[in-house]
C-alpha positions in Angstrom: -52.9 -71.6 -89.1 -52.3 -72.8 -85.6 -52.7 -70.9 -82.3 -49.5 -69.6 -80.8 -49.0 -70.4 -77.2 -46.4 -68.7 -75.1 -45.1 -70.3 -71.9 -44.9 -67.7 -69.2 -41.9 -68.1 -66.9 -42.2 -66.8 -63.4 -38.7 -66.3 -62.1 -38.3 -65.6 -58.5 -35.5 -63.1 -58.4 -35.2 -63.3 -54.7 -34.8 -67.1 -54.8 -32.3 -66.9 -57.7 -30.2 -64.2 -55.8 -30.1 -66.6 -52.8 -28.9 -69.4 -55.0 -26.2 -67.2 -56.6 -25.0 -66.0 -53.1 -24.8 -69.6 -51.9 -22.7 -70.6 -54.9 -20.4 -67.7 -54.5 -19.9 -68.5 -50.8 -19.1 -72.1 -51.7 -16.6 -71.2 -54.4 -15.0 -68.6 -52.1 -14.7 -71.1 -49.3 -13.0 -73.7 -51.6 -10.6 -71.1 -52.8 -9.8 -69.8 -49.3 -9.7 -73.3 -47.6 -8.5 -75.8 -50.2 -8.7 -79.4 -49.4 -5.2 -80.8 -48.8 -4.4 -84.4 -49.6 -3.2 -86.5 -46.7 -1.9 -90.0 -46.4 -2.8 -90.2 -42.7 -5.3 -92.9 -41.9 -7.7 -91.9 -39.2 -9.7 -94.5 -37.2 -13.2 -93.3 -36.6 -16.2 -94.5 -34.7 -19.0 -95.8 -37.0 -21.7 -93.3 -37.7 -25.2 -94.3 -37.0 -27.3 -93.2 -40.0 -30.8 -92.5 -39.2 -33.5 -93.8 -41.5 -34.8 -91.3 -44.0 -37.7 -89.3 -42.8 -41.0 -90.8 -44.1 -43.0 -87.6 -44.7 -46.7 -87.5 -44.4 -48.7 -84.6 -45.8 -49.3 -83.3 -42.3 -45.6 -83.4 -41.3 -44.3 -82.0 -44.5 -46.9 -79.1 -44.5 -45.7 -78.2 -41.0 -42.1 -78.4 -42.0 -42.3 -76.5 -45.3 -44.6 -73.8 -43.8 -41.9 -73.1 -41.3 -39.1 -73.2 -43.8 -40.9 -70.8 -46.2 -42.4 -68.7 -43.4 -46.0 -69.2 -44.5 -49.2 -69.4 -42.5 -49.6 -73.2 -42.0 -53.4 -72.8 -41.6 -53.6 -71.0 -45.0 -51.5 -73.7 -46.6 -53.8 -76.4 -45.2 -56.9 -74.5 -46.4 -55.5 -74.2 -49.9 -54.7 -78.0 -49.9 -58.2 -78.8 -48.7 -59.8 -76.7 -51.4 -57.5 -77.8 -54.2 -57.2 -81.6 -53.6 -59.0 -82.5 -50.4 -55.6 -83.6 -49.1 -55.1 -86.2 -51.9 -51.3 -86.3 -52.4 -51.8 -88.1 -55.7 -54.4 -85.7 -57.0 -54.2 -85.0 -60.8 -56.7 -83.0 -62.7 -56.8 -82.4 -66.4 -57.5 -79.0 -68.0 -59.3 -78.7 -71.3 -59.4 -75.8 -73.7 -62.6 -74.4 -75.3 -62.4 -77.1 -78.0 -62.3 -79.9 -75.5 -58.6 -80.6 -76.0 -56.5 -81.6 -73.0 -53.7 -79.0 -72.7 -52.4 -79.3 -69.2 -52.8 -81.0 -65.8 -52.6 -80.0 -62.2 -50.6 -82.2 -59.8 -50.3 -82.8 -56.1 -51.9 -81.5 -53.0 -51.7 -77.8 -54.1 -52.5 -78.7 -57.8 -49.4 -77.3 -59.5 -50.0 -76.8 -63.2 -47.5 -78.6 -65.5 -47.9 -76.2 -68.4 -47.0 -73.1 -66.4 -44.7 -74.5 -63.8 -42.9 -77.7 -64.9 -39.9 -76.0 -66.4 -39.4 -73.4 -63.6 -39.7 -76.1 -60.9 -37.2 -78.3 -62.7 -34.8 -75.4 -62.8 -35.1 -75.4 -59.0 -34.4 -79.1 -58.9 -38.1 -80.0 -58.2 -40.3 -82.5 -59.9 -43.9 -81.4 -59.7 -45.1 -84.9 -60.5 -43.8 -86.0 -57.1 -46.2 -84.9 -54.4 -43.4 -83.8 -52.0 -41.7 -81.7 -54.6 -45.1 -80.3 -55.8 -45.9 -79.3 -52.3 -42.5 -77.6 -51.9 -42.9 -75.7 -55.2 -46.4 -74.7 -54.0 -44.9 -73.2 -50.9 -42.3 -71.4 -53.0 -45.1 -69.9 -55.1 -47.0 -68.9 -52.0 -44.0 -67.3 -50.4 -43.1 -65.3 -53.6 -46.4 -64.4 -55.2 -49.0 -65.0 -52.6 -52.1 -67.1 -52.8 -54.4 -65.0 -55.0 -52.2 -65.3 -58.1 -51.9 -69.1 -58.2 -55.0 -70.3 -56.4 -57.6 -67.6 -57.4 -60.0 -70.2 -58.8 -60.4 -71.7 -55.3 -60.1 -68.5 -53.3 -63.8 -68.5 -52.2 -63.1 -71.8 -50.6 -59.8 -71.1 -48.8 -60.5 -67.5 -47.8 -63.4 -68.6 -45.5 
């Protein structure tokens, strides 16, 4: 009848463990230091809220490479090879019958078939270039470059 497709889920146990630890610490802190209601009115100085950061590809690559402890030069080479630095890059993937079955998004070309669900579980939207880039750094930090960017490895390994 039809072809059976199975969606592979790549769970990052290290990342999930960190999230669980953070949740446990937050719950414990709420239990230990409960918030007490108070009727006291406190006068406070107005807080100056800075404008949100307007990320560029260069600034976000630098920031996320540091956050995820990855070689920034490698990240930039992968981006160059995958999308030529186009933050809005989208490429369609076709099967042997010429049917469109998935797409790759963002500067690191994250595939929606394999990664959309897992990224969403982490609160990331791979259709947004900033989230796609962050998810790419998560993949790089957990699985390395060869697993996810093998098709372009001859380009970025130079």
